[in-house]
N, CA, C and O atoms as a Maestro MAE file, in Angstrom:
{
 s_m_m2io_version
 :::
 2.0.0
}

f_m_ct {
 s_m_title
 :::
 protein
 m_atom[308] {
  # First column is atom index #
  i_m_mmod_type
  r_m_x_coord
  r_m_y_coord
  r_m_z_coord
  i_m_residue_number
  s_m_chain_name
  s_m_pdb_residue_name
  s_m_pdb_atom_name
  i_m_atomic_number
  :::
  1 25 -31.238 56.431 -36.671 1 A "MET " " N  " 7
  2 3 -31.482 57.791 -36.639 1 A "MET " " CA " 6
  3 2 -30.123 58.596 -36.942 1 A "MET " " C  " 6
  4 15 -29.105 58.433 -36.269 1 A "MET " " O  " 8
  5 25 -30.207 59.393 -37.917 2 A "PRO " " N  " 7
  6 3 -28.869 60.190 -38.209 2 A "PRO " " CA " 6
  7 2 -28.465 61.173 -37.111 2 A "PRO " " C  " 6
  8 15 -29.310 61.836 -36.509 2 A "PRO " " O  " 8
  9 25 -27.096 61.256 -36.853 3 A "ASP " " N  " 7
  10 3 -26.611 62.025 -35.869 3 A "ASP " " CA " 6
  11 2 -27.082 63.620 -36.038 3 A "ASP " " C  " 6
  12 15 -27.228 64.348 -35.056 3 A "ASP " " O  " 8
  13 25 -27.274 64.013 -37.251 4 A "ARG " " N  " 7
  14 3 -27.762 65.353 -37.464 4 A "ARG " " CA " 6
  15 2 -29.093 65.718 -36.863 4 A "ARG " " C  " 6
  16 15 -29.425 66.876 -36.608 4 A "ARG " " O  " 8
  17 25 -29.855 64.616 -36.647 5 A "ILE " " N  " 7
  18 3 -31.156 64.820 -35.989 5 A "ILE " " CA " 6
  19 2 -31.072 64.405 -34.538 5 A "ILE " " C  " 6
  20 15 -31.683 65.059 -33.693 5 A "ILE " " O  " 8
  21 25 -30.366 63.378 -34.215 6 A "PHE " " N  " 7
  22 3 -30.314 62.839 -32.865 6 A "PHE " " CA " 6
  23 2 -29.610 63.863 -31.860 6 A "PHE " " C  " 6
  24 15 -30.164 64.142 -30.797 6 A "PHE " " O  " 8
  25 25 -28.527 64.351 -32.173 7 A "MET " " N  " 7
  26 3 -27.721 65.144 -31.328 7 A "MET " " CA " 6
  27 2 -28.491 66.504 -30.930 7 A "MET " " C  " 6
  28 15 -28.558 66.842 -29.748 7 A "MET " " O  " 8
  29 25 -29.070 67.271 -31.961 8 A "PRO " " N  " 7
  30 3 -29.710 68.394 -31.577 8 A "PRO " " CA " 6
  31 2 -31.046 68.126 -30.766 8 A "PRO " " C  " 6
  32 15 -31.462 68.921 -29.924 8 A "PRO " " O  " 8
  33 25 -31.650 66.998 -31.075 9 A "LEU " " N  " 7
  34 3 -32.811 66.517 -30.251 9 A "LEU " " CA " 6
  35 2 -32.467 66.303 -28.881 9 A "LEU " " C  " 6
  36 15 -33.172 66.784 -27.994 9 A "LEU " " O  " 8
  37 25 -31.359 65.568 -28.600 10 A "MET " " N  " 7
  38 3 -30.913 65.330 -27.201 10 A "MET " " CA " 6
  39 2 -30.449 66.557 -26.536 10 A "MET " " C  " 6
  40 15 -30.690 66.677 -25.335 10 A "MET " " O  " 8
  41 25 -29.805 67.497 -27.170 11 A "GLY " " N  " 7
  42 3 -29.545 68.748 -26.631 11 A "GLY " " CA " 6
  43 2 -30.840 69.503 -26.275 11 A "GLY " " C  " 6
  44 15 -30.921 69.979 -25.143 11 A "GLY " " O  " 8
  45 25 -31.813 69.647 -27.100 12 A "LEU " " N  " 7
  46 3 -33.167 70.178 -26.703 12 A "LEU " " CA " 6
  47 2 -33.832 69.522 -25.528 12 A "LEU " " C  " 6
  48 15 -34.365 70.195 -24.646 12 A "LEU " " O  " 8
  49 25 -33.801 68.175 -25.513 13 A "ILE " " N  " 7
  50 3 -34.353 67.484 -24.388 13 A "ILE " " CA " 6
  51 2 -33.608 67.883 -23.075 13 A "ILE " " C  " 6
  52 15 -34.230 68.147 -22.046 13 A "ILE " " O  " 8
  53 25 -32.239 67.914 -23.159 14 A "ALA " " N  " 7
  54 3 -31.482 68.293 -22.007 14 A "ALA " " CA " 6
  55 2 -31.800 69.702 -21.468 14 A "ALA " " C  " 6
  56 15 -31.826 69.953 -20.263 14 A "ALA " " O  " 8
  57 25 -32.026 70.556 -22.386 15 A "LEU " " N  " 7
  58 3 -32.346 71.941 -21.940 15 A "LEU " " CA " 6
  59 2 -33.752 72.061 -21.342 15 A "LEU " " C  " 6
  60 15 -33.994 72.800 -20.387 15 A "LEU " " O  " 8
  61 25 -34.683 71.283 -21.965 16 A "VAL " " N  " 7
  62 3 -36.055 71.283 -21.396 16 A "VAL " " CA " 6
  63 2 -35.965 70.636 -19.975 16 A "VAL " " C  " 6
  64 15 -36.651 71.108 -19.068 16 A "VAL " " O  " 8
  65 25 -35.171 69.612 -19.763 17 A "LEU " " N  " 7
  66 3 -35.178 68.947 -18.454 17 A "LEU " " CA " 6
  67 2 -34.429 69.988 -17.460 17 A "LEU " " C  " 6
  68 15 -34.827 70.099 -16.301 17 A "LEU " " O  " 8
  69 25 -33.446 70.671 -17.895 18 A "ILE " " N  " 7
  70 3 -32.819 71.548 -16.919 18 A "ILE " " CA " 6
  71 2 -33.770 72.737 -16.617 18 A "ILE " " C  " 6
  72 15 -33.804 73.178 -15.468 18 A "ILE " " O  " 8
  73 25 -34.492 73.241 -17.526 19 A "ALA " " N  " 7
  74 3 -35.450 74.306 -17.241 19 A "ALA " " CA " 6
  75 2 -36.604 73.739 -16.333 19 A "ALA " " C  " 6
  76 15 -37.141 74.427 -15.465 19 A "ALA " " O  " 8
  77 25 -36.928 72.505 -16.583 20 A "PHE " " N  " 7
  78 3 -38.030 71.925 -15.642 20 A "PHE " " CA " 6
  79 2 -37.549 71.810 -14.319 20 A "PHE " " C  " 6
  80 15 -38.320 72.067 -13.394 20 A "PHE " " O  " 8
  81 25 -36.296 71.433 -14.078 21 A "SER " " N  " 7
  82 3 -35.768 71.179 -12.830 21 A "SER " " CA " 6
  83 2 -35.706 72.512 -12.033 21 A "SER " " C  " 6
  84 15 -35.803 72.458 -10.807 21 A "SER " " O  " 8
  85 25 -35.551 73.705 -12.664 22 A "LEU " " N  " 7
  86 3 -35.526 75.020 -12.022 22 A "LEU " " CA " 6
  87 2 -36.894 75.350 -11.363 22 A "LEU " " C  " 6
  88 15 -36.926 76.111 -10.395 22 A "LEU " " O  " 8
  89 25 -38.020 74.796 -11.867 23 A "VAL " " N  " 7
  90 3 -39.344 75.201 -11.353 23 A "VAL " " CA " 6
  91 2 -39.996 74.052 -10.601 23 A "VAL " " C  " 6
  92 15 -41.045 74.256 -9.990 23 A "VAL " " O  " 8
  93 25 -39.416 72.839 -10.618 24 A "TRP " " N  " 7
  94 3 -39.960 71.727 -9.865 24 A "TRP " " CA " 6
  95 2 -39.858 71.933 -8.419 24 A "TRP " " C  " 6
  96 15 -38.787 72.396 -8.023 24 A "TRP " " O  " 8
  97 25 -40.751 71.683 -7.569 25 A "PRO " " N  " 7
  98 3 -40.617 71.840 -6.101 25 A "PRO " " CA " 6
  99 2 -39.466 71.045 -5.561 25 A "PRO " " C  " 6
  100 15 -39.209 69.908 -5.956 25 A "PRO " " O  " 8
  101 25 -38.758 71.710 -4.609 26 A "GLN " " N  " 7
  102 3 -37.522 71.162 -4.186 26 A "GLN " " CA " 6
  103 2 -37.713 70.093 -3.037 26 A "GLN " " C  " 6
  104 15 -36.714 69.740 -2.410 26 A "GLN " " O  " 8
  105 25 -38.910 69.582 -2.744 27 A "GLY " " N  " 7
  106 3 -39.038 68.751 -1.668 27 A "GLY " " CA " 6
  107 2 -39.929 69.375 -0.551 27 A "GLY " " C  " 6
  108 15 -40.478 70.454 -0.773 27 A "GLY " " O  " 8
  109 25 -40.072 68.814 0.499 28 A "GLN " " N  " 7
  110 3 -40.965 69.236 1.619 28 A "GLN " " CA " 6
  111 2 -40.246 70.263 2.566 28 A "GLN " " C  " 6
  112 15 -40.876 71.007 3.317 28 A "GLN " " O  " 8
  113 25 -38.953 70.247 2.476 29 A "GLY " " N  " 7
  114 3 -38.168 71.062 3.327 29 A "GLY " " CA " 6
  115 2 -37.535 72.233 2.745 29 A "GLY " " C  " 6
  116 15 -37.146 73.148 3.472 29 A "GLY " " O  " 8
  117 25 -37.395 72.269 1.376 30 A "ASP " " N  " 7
  118 3 -36.670 73.308 0.740 30 A "ASP " " CA " 6
  119 2 -37.546 74.158 -0.074 30 A "ASP " " C  " 6
  120 15 -38.688 73.776 -0.330 30 A "ASP " " O  " 8
  121 25 -37.110 75.251 -0.490 31 A "ARG " " N  " 7
  122 3 -37.819 76.235 -1.278 31 A "ARG " " CA " 6
  123 2 -37.100 76.632 -2.492 31 A "ARG " " C  " 6
  124 15 -35.915 76.956 -2.420 31 A "ARG " " O  " 8
  125 25 -37.736 76.629 -3.595 32 A "SER " " N  " 7
  126 3 -37.111 77.197 -4.794 32 A "SER " " CA " 6
  127 2 -36.989 78.752 -4.689 32 A "SER " " C  " 6
  128 15 -37.763 79.410 -3.994 32 A "SER " " O  " 8
  129 25 -36.065 79.254 -5.354 33 A "TRP " " N  " 7
  130 3 -35.707 80.725 -5.144 33 A "TRP " " CA " 6
  131 2 -36.581 81.494 -6.228 33 A "TRP " " C  " 6
  132 15 -37.178 80.965 -7.165 33 A "TRP " " O  " 8
  133 25 -36.539 82.776 -5.933 34 A "GLY " " N  " 7
  134 3 -37.173 83.742 -6.976 34 A "GLY " " CA " 6
  135 2 -38.676 83.486 -7.152 34 A "GLY " " C  " 6
  136 15 -39.387 83.045 -6.249 34 A "GLY " " O  " 8
  137 25 -39.083 83.783 -8.329 35 A "PRO " " N  " 7
  138 3 -40.512 83.718 -8.610 35 A "PRO " " CA " 6
  139 2 -41.075 82.330 -8.709 35 A "PRO " " C  " 6
  140 15 -42.294 82.183 -8.800 35 A "PRO " " O  " 8
  141 25 -40.277 81.329 -8.697 36 A "PHE " " N  " 7
  142 3 -40.665 79.958 -8.814 36 A "PHE " " CA " 6
  143 2 -41.282 79.266 -7.498 36 A "PHE " " C  " 6
  144 15 -42.251 78.506 -7.499 36 A "PHE " " O  " 8
  145 25 -40.563 79.659 -6.413 37 A "GLY " " N  " 7
  146 3 -40.744 79.017 -5.146 37 A "GLY " " CA " 6
  147 2 -41.936 79.567 -4.317 37 A "GLY " " C  " 6
  148 15 -42.399 80.690 -4.513 37 A "GLY " " O  " 8
  149 25 -42.374 78.759 -3.435 38 A "HIS " " N  " 7
  150 3 -43.339 79.158 -2.430 38 A "HIS " " CA " 6
  151 2 -43.050 78.381 -1.188 38 A "HIS " " C  " 6
  152 15 -42.393 77.340 -1.184 38 A "HIS " " O  " 8
  153 25 -43.592 78.960 -0.106 39 A "THR " " N  " 7
  154 3 -43.298 78.267 1.172 39 A "THR " " CA " 6
  155 2 -44.106 76.982 1.205 39 A "THR " " C  " 6
  156 15 -45.319 76.970 0.998 39 A "THR " " O  " 8
  157 25 -43.358 75.864 1.483 40 A "PRO " " N  " 7
  158 3 -44.076 74.598 1.573 40 A "PRO " " CA " 6
  159 2 -45.188 74.511 2.602 40 A "PRO " " C  " 6
  160 15 -44.990 75.109 3.660 40 A "PRO " " O  " 8
  161 25 -46.271 73.885 2.452 41 A "ILE " " N  " 7
  162 3 -47.348 73.836 3.386 41 A "ILE " " CA " 6
  163 2 -46.889 73.339 4.738 41 A "ILE " " C  " 6
  164 15 -47.442 73.758 5.755 41 A "ILE " " O  " 8
  165 25 -45.883 72.447 4.793 42 A "GLN " " N  " 7
  166 3 -45.413 71.853 6.074 42 A "GLN " " CA " 6
  167 2 -44.653 72.939 6.870 42 A "GLN " " C  " 6
  168 15 -44.483 72.785 8.080 42 A "GLN " " O  " 8
  169 25 -44.213 73.986 6.252 43 A "GLN " " N  " 7
  170 3 -43.434 75.095 6.953 43 A "GLN " " CA " 6
  171 2 -44.291 76.179 7.367 43 A "GLN " " C  " 6
  172 15 -43.740 77.127 7.926 43 A "GLN " " O  " 8
  173 25 -45.601 76.212 7.186 44 A "THR " " N  " 7
  174 3 -46.420 77.264 7.637 44 A "THR " " CA " 6
  175 2 -46.736 77.126 9.096 44 A "THR " " C  " 6
  176 15 -46.836 75.986 9.549 44 A "THR " " O  " 8
  177 25 -46.896 78.123 9.853 45 A "PRO " " N  " 7
  178 3 -47.113 78.074 11.291 45 A "PRO " " CA " 6
  179 2 -48.301 77.279 11.648 45 A "PRO " " C  " 6
  180 15 -48.294 76.587 12.666 45 A "PRO " " O  " 8
  181 25 -49.310 77.339 10.872 46 A "GLU " " N  " 7
  182 3 -50.554 76.494 11.170 46 A "GLU " " CA " 6
  183 2 -50.285 75.031 11.008 46 A "GLU " " C  " 6
  184 15 -50.695 74.228 11.846 46 A "GLU " " O  " 8
  185 25 -49.645 74.685 10.012 47 A "MET " " N  " 7
  186 3 -49.295 73.167 9.840 47 A "MET " " CA " 6
  187 2 -48.370 72.697 10.768 47 A "MET " " C  " 6
  188 15 -48.549 71.608 11.312 47 A "MET " " O  " 8
  189 25 -47.209 73.529 11.060 48 A "LYS " " N  " 7
  190 3 -46.304 73.164 12.158 48 A "LYS " " CA " 6
  191 2 -47.118 72.917 13.500 48 A "LYS " " C  " 6
  192 15 -46.860 71.924 14.181 48 A "LYS " " O  " 8
  193 25 -47.984 73.713 13.834 49 A "ALA " " N  " 7
  194 3 -48.761 73.560 15.057 49 A "ALA " " CA " 6
  195 2 -49.646 72.307 15.008 49 A "ALA " " C  " 6
  196 15 -49.778 71.613 16.016 49 A "ALA " " O  " 8
  197 25 -50.267 72.002 13.826 50 A "LYS " " N  " 7
  198 3 -51.056 70.888 13.628 50 A "LYS " " CA " 6
  199 2 -50.254 69.591 13.661 50 A "LYS " " C  " 6
  200 15 -50.718 68.591 14.208 50 A "LYS " " O  " 8
  201 25 -49.069 69.599 13.089 51 A "ILE " " N  " 7
  202 3 -48.247 68.471 13.109 51 A "ILE " " CA " 6
  203 2 -47.769 68.184 14.569 51 A "ILE " " C  " 6
  204 15 -47.756 67.029 14.996 51 A "ILE " " O  " 8
  205 25 -47.396 69.201 15.292 52 A "GLN " " N  " 7
  206 3 -46.988 69.072 16.667 52 A "GLN " " CA " 6
  207 2 -48.138 68.460 17.590 52 A "GLN " " C  " 6
  208 15 -47.923 67.618 18.462 52 A "GLN " " O  " 8
  209 25 -49.358 68.984 17.287 53 A "ARG " " N  " 7
  210 3 -50.545 68.379 18.128 53 A "ARG " " CA " 6
  211 2 -50.636 67.012 17.792 53 A "ARG " " C  " 6
  212 15 -50.804 66.204 18.705 53 A "ARG " " O  " 8
  213 25 -50.548 66.619 16.597 54 A "GLU " " N  " 7
  214 3 -50.702 65.264 16.161 54 A "GLU " " CA " 6
  215 2 -49.605 64.328 16.808 54 A "GLU " " C  " 6
  216 15 -49.901 63.233 17.284 54 A "GLU " " O  " 8
  217 25 -48.347 64.821 16.793 55 A "LYS " " N  " 7
  218 3 -47.297 64.062 17.410 55 A "LYS " " CA " 6
  219 2 -47.523 63.939 18.943 55 A "LYS " " C  " 6
  220 15 -47.279 62.870 19.503 55 A "LYS " " O  " 8
  221 25 -47.975 64.995 19.617 56 A "ASP " " N  " 7
  222 3 -48.202 64.966 20.988 56 A "ASP " " CA " 6
  223 2 -49.410 63.998 21.251 56 A "ASP " " C  " 6
  224 15 -49.365 63.291 22.257 56 A "ASP " " O  " 8
  225 25 -50.448 63.929 20.432 57 A "ALA " " N  " 7
  226 3 -51.542 63.081 20.720 57 A "ALA " " CA " 6
  227 2 -51.088 61.566 20.396 57 A "ALA " " C  " 6
  228 15 -51.573 60.641 21.046 57 A "ALA " " O  " 8
  229 25 -50.203 61.352 19.437 58 A "ALA " " N  " 7
  230 3 -49.736 60.019 19.230 58 A "ALA " " CA " 6
  231 2 -48.832 59.531 20.381 58 A "ALA " " C  " 6
  232 15 -48.815 58.349 20.725 58 A "ALA " " O  " 8
  233 25 -48.103 60.461 20.947 59 A "ALA " " N  " 7
  234 3 -47.250 60.055 22.172 59 A "ALA " " CA " 6
  235 2 -48.109 59.749 23.311 59 A "ALA " " C  " 6
  236 15 -47.783 58.886 24.125 59 A "ALA " " O  " 8
  237 25 -49.271 60.466 23.413 60 A "ARG " " N  " 7
  238 3 -50.114 60.197 24.652 60 A "ARG " " CA " 6
  239 2 -50.744 58.867 24.470 60 A "ARG " " C  " 6
  240 15 -50.805 58.056 25.394 60 A "ARG " " O  " 8
  241 25 -51.248 58.621 23.191 61 A "ARG " " N  " 7
  242 3 -51.802 57.222 22.998 61 A "ARG " " CA " 6
  243 2 -50.799 56.091 23.155 61 A "ARG " " C  " 6
  244 15 -51.170 55.015 23.626 61 A "ARG " " O  " 8
  245 25 -49.562 56.291 22.785 62 A "ASP " " N  " 7
  246 3 -48.464 55.324 22.895 62 A "ASP " " CA " 6
  247 2 -48.260 55.084 24.394 62 A "ASP " " C  " 6
  248 15 -48.200 53.929 24.817 62 A "ASP " " O  " 8
  249 25 -48.155 56.122 25.195 63 A "ALA " " N  " 7
  250 3 -47.922 56.048 26.509 63 A "ALA " " CA " 6
  251 2 -49.124 55.203 27.218 63 A "ALA " " C  " 6
  252 15 -48.906 54.235 27.946 63 A "ALA " " O  " 8
  253 25 -50.309 55.660 26.933 64 A "ALA " " N  " 7
  254 3 -51.498 54.916 27.419 64 A "ALA " " CA " 6
  255 2 -51.534 53.470 27.102 64 A "ALA " " C  " 6
  256 15 -51.901 52.641 27.935 64 A "ALA " " O  " 8
  257 25 -51.156 53.160 25.902 65 A "ALA " " N  " 7
  258 3 -51.105 51.725 25.513 65 A "ALA " " CA " 6
  259 2 -50.011 50.947 26.211 65 A "ALA " " C  " 6
  260 15 -50.213 49.798 26.603 65 A "ALA " " O  " 8
  261 25 -48.898 51.542 26.362 66 A "ARG " " N  " 7
  262 3 -47.780 50.905 27.100 66 A "ARG " " CA " 6
  263 2 -48.173 50.719 28.571 66 A "ARG " " C  " 6
  264 15 -47.863 49.682 29.159 66 A "ARG " " O  " 8
  265 25 -48.860 51.720 29.186 67 A "LYS " " N  " 7
  266 3 -49.316 51.600 30.537 67 A "LYS " " CA " 6
  267 2 -50.381 50.537 30.654 67 A "LYS " " C  " 6
  268 15 -50.413 49.774 31.619 67 A "LYS " " O  " 8
  269 25 -51.239 50.491 29.678 68 A "ALA " " N  " 7
  270 3 -52.303 49.362 29.753 68 A "ALA " " CA " 6
  271 2 -51.723 47.958 29.629 68 A "ALA " " C  " 6
  272 15 -52.198 47.026 30.277 68 A "ALA " " O  " 8
  273 25 -50.607 47.795 28.722 69 A "VAL " " N  " 7
  274 3 -50.027 46.510 28.566 69 A "VAL " " CA " 6
  275 2 -49.161 46.171 29.884 69 A "VAL " " C  " 6
  276 15 -49.064 44.999 30.248 69 A "VAL " " O  " 8
  277 25 -48.574 47.144 30.546 70 A "GLU " " N  " 7
  278 3 -47.893 46.812 31.796 70 A "GLU " " CA " 6
  279 2 -48.949 46.474 32.858 70 A "GLU " " C  " 6
  280 15 -48.663 45.594 33.669 70 A "GLU " " O  " 8
  281 25 -50.120 47.071 32.933 71 A "ALA " " N  " 7
  282 3 -51.106 46.733 33.834 71 A "ALA " " CA " 6
  283 2 -51.530 45.402 33.732 71 A "ALA " " C  " 6
  284 15 -51.653 44.708 34.741 71 A "ALA " " O  " 8
  285 25 -51.795 44.931 32.465 72 A "VAL " " N  " 7
  286 3 -52.185 43.557 32.191 72 A "VAL " " CA " 6
  287 2 -51.123 42.587 32.563 72 A "VAL " " C  " 6
  288 15 -51.463 41.585 33.193 72 A "VAL " " O  " 8
  289 25 -49.877 42.767 32.248 73 A "HIS " " N  " 7
  290 3 -48.787 42.036 32.714 73 A "HIS " " CA " 6
  291 2 -48.612 41.893 34.155 73 A "HIS " " C  " 6
  292 15 -48.232 40.815 34.614 73 A "HIS " " O  " 8
  293 25 -48.877 42.968 34.960 74 A "GLN " " N  " 7
  294 3 -48.719 42.890 36.401 74 A "GLN " " CA " 6
  295 2 -49.903 42.144 37.008 74 A "GLN " " C  " 6
  296 15 -49.748 41.478 38.032 74 A "GLN " " O  " 8
  297 25 -51.101 42.244 36.388 75 A "ALA " " N  " 7
  298 3 -52.320 41.500 36.940 75 A "ALA " " CA " 6
  299 2 -52.314 40.090 36.706 75 A "ALA " " C  " 6
  300 15 -53.100 39.410 37.365 75 A "ALA " " O  " 8
  301 25 -51.482 39.482 35.796 76 A "GLN " " N  " 7
  302 3 -51.472 38.132 35.518 76 A "GLN " " CA " 6
  303 2 -50.606 37.480 36.643 76 A "GLN " " C  " 6
  304 15 -49.511 37.946 36.961 76 A "GLN " " O  " 8
  305 25 -51.164 36.361 37.236 77 A "PRO " " N  " 7
  306 3 -50.474 35.586 38.218 77 A "PRO " " CA " 6
  307 2 -49.192 34.877 37.714 77 A "PRO " " C  " 6
  308 15 -48.526 34.185 38.483 77 A "PRO " " O  " 8
  :::
 }
 m_bond[307] {
  # First column is bond index #
  i_m_from
  i_m_to
  i_m_order
  :::
  1 1 2 1
  2 2 3 1
  3 3 4 2
  4 3 5 1
  5 5 6 1
  6 6 7 1
  7 7 8 2
  8 7 9 1
  9 9 10 1
  10 10 11 1
  11 11 12 2
  12 11 13 1
  13 13 14 1
  14 14 15 1
  15 15 16 2
  16 15 17 1
  17 17 18 1
  18 18 19 1
  19 19 20 2
  20 19 21 1
  21 21 22 1
  22 22 23 1
  23 23 24 2
  24 23 25 1
  25 25 26 1
  26 26 27 1
  27 27 28 2
  28 27 29 1
  29 29 30 1
  30 30 31 1
  31 31 32 2
  32 31 33 1
  33 33 34 1
  34 34 35 1
  35 35 36 2
  36 35 37 1
  37 37 38 1
  38 38 39 1
  39 39 40 2
  40 39 41 1
  41 41 42 1
  42 42 43 1
  43 43 44 2
  44 43 45 1
  45 45 46 1
  46 46 47 1
  47 47 48 2
  48 47 49 1
  49 49 50 1
  50 50 51 1
  51 51 52 2
  52 51 53 1
  53 53 54 1
  54 54 55 1
  55 55 56 2
  56 55 57 1
  57 57 58 1
  58 58 59 1
  59 59 60 2
  60 59 61 1
  61 61 62 1
  62 62 63 1
  63 63 64 2
  64 63 65 1
  65 65 66 1
  66 66 67 1
  67 67 68 2
  68 67 69 1
  69 69 70 1
  70 70 71 1
  71 71 72 2
  72 71 73 1
  73 73 74 1
  74 74 75 1
  75 75 76 2
  76 75 77 1
  77 77 78 1
  78 78 79 1
  79 79 80 2
  80 79 81 1
  81 81 82 1
  82 82 83 1
  83 83 84 2
  84 83 85 1
  85 85 86 1
  86 86 87 1
  87 87 88 2
  88 87 89 1
  89 89 90 1
  90 90 91 1
  91 91 92 2
  92 91 93 1
  93 93 94 1
  94 94 95 1
  95 95 96 2
  96 95 97 1
  97 97 98 1
  98 98 99 1
  99 99 100 2
  100 99 101 1
  101 101 102 1
  102 102 103 1
  103 103 104 2
  104 103 105 1
  105 105 106 1
  106 106 107 1
  107 107 108 2
  108 107 109 1
  109 109 110 1
  110 110 111 1
  111 111 112 2
  112 111 113 1
  113 113 114 1
  114 114 115 1
  115 115 116 2
  116 115 117 1
  117 117 118 1
  118 118 119 1
  119 119 120 2
  120 119 121 1
  121 121 122 1
  122 122 123 1
  123 123 124 2
  124 123 125 1
  125 125 126 1
  126 126 127 1
  127 127 128 2
  128 127 129 1
  129 129 130 1
  130 130 131 1
  131 131 132 2
  132 131 133 1
  133 133 134 1
  134 134 135 1
  135 135 136 2
  136 135 137 1
  137 137 138 1
  138 138 139 1
  139 139 140 2
  140 139 141 1
  141 141 142 1
  142 142 143 1
  143 143 144 2
  144 143 145 1
  145 145 146 1
  146 146 147 1
  147 147 148 2
  148 147 149 1
  149 149 150 1
  150 150 151 1
  151 151 152 2
  152 151 153 1
  153 153 154 1
  154 154 155 1
  155 155 156 2
  156 155 157 1
  157 157 158 1
  158 158 159 1
  159 159 160 2
  160 159 161 1
  161 161 162 1
  162 162 163 1
  163 163 164 2
  164 163 165 1
  165 165 166 1
  166 166 167 1
  167 167 168 2
  168 167 169 1
  169 169 170 1
  170 170 171 1
  171 171 172 2
  172 171 173 1
  173 173 174 1
  174 174 175 1
  175 175 176 2
  176 175 177 1
  177 177 178 1
  178 178 179 1
  179 179 180 2
  180 179 181 1
  181 181 182 1
  182 182 183 1
  183 183 184 2
  184 183 185 1
  185 185 186 1
  186 186 187 1
  187 187 188 2
  188 187 189 1
  189 189 190 1
  190 190 191 1
  191 191 192 2
  192 191 193 1
  193 193 194 1
  194 194 195 1
  195 195 196 2
  196 195 197 1
  197 197 198 1
  198 198 199 1
  199 199 200 2
  200 199 201 1
  201 201 202 1
  202 202 203 1
  203 203 204 2
  204 203 205 1
  205 205 206 1
  206 206 207 1
  207 207 208 2
  208 207 209 1
  209 209 210 1
  210 210 211 1
  211 211 212 2
  212 211 213 1
  213 213 214 1
  214 214 215 1
  215 215 216 2
  216 215 217 1
  217 217 218 1
  218 218 219 1
  219 219 220 2
  220 219 221 1
  221 221 222 1
  222 222 223 1
  223 223 224 2
  224 223 225 1
  225 225 226 1
  226 226 227 1
  227 227 228 2
  228 227 229 1
  229 229 230 1
  230 230 231 1
  231 231 232 2
  232 231 233 1
  233 233 234 1
  234 234 235 1
  235 235 236 2
  236 235 237 1
  237 237 238 1
  238 238 239 1
  239 239 240 2
  240 239 241 1
  241 241 242 1
  242 242 243 1
  243 243 244 2
  244 243 245 1
  245 245 246 1
  246 246 247 1
  247 247 248 2
  248 247 249 1
  249 249 250 1
  250 250 251 1
  251 251 252 2
  252 251 253 1
  253 253 254 1
  254 254 255 1
  255 255 256 2
  256 255 257 1
  257 257 258 1
  258 258 259 1
  259 259 260 2
  260 259 261 1
  261 261 262 1
  262 262 263 1
  263 263 264 2
  264 263 265 1
  265 265 266 1
  266 266 267 1
  267 267 268 2
  268 267 269 1
  269 269 270 1
  270 270 271 1
  271 271 272 2
  272 271 273 1
  273 273 274 1
  274 274 275 1
  275 275 276 2
  276 275 277 1
  277 277 278 1
  278 278 279 1
  279 279 280 2
  280 279 281 1
  281 281 282 1
  282 282 283 1
  283 283 284 2
  284 283 285 1
  285 285 286 1
  286 286 287 1
  287 287 288 2
  288 287 289 1
  289 289 290 1
  290 290 291 1
  291 291 292 2
  292 291 293 1
  293 293 294 1
  294 294 295 1
  295 295 296 2
  296 295 297 1
  297 297 298 1
  298 298 299 1
  299 299 300 2
  300 299 301 1
  301 301 302 1
  302 302 303 1
  303 303 304 2
  304 303 305 1
  305 305 306 1
  306 306 307 1
  307 307 308 2
  :::
 }
}
């Protein structure tokens, strides 16, 4: 492929990728600026409360399972 075609094509692809990176979500914890970004679902108060409830329930289940295992080990002669 001649350089007269290849180099402008690579420049165009680079510009498209840079523009795309400006509007792509920045992950679960970060927010894009300006008109592109929005608050991630995980940062809304409702989801934070739901996540905390799930963590608390998992901790309770874990504690109950550990207690049951300890009871079984203590009951064995």
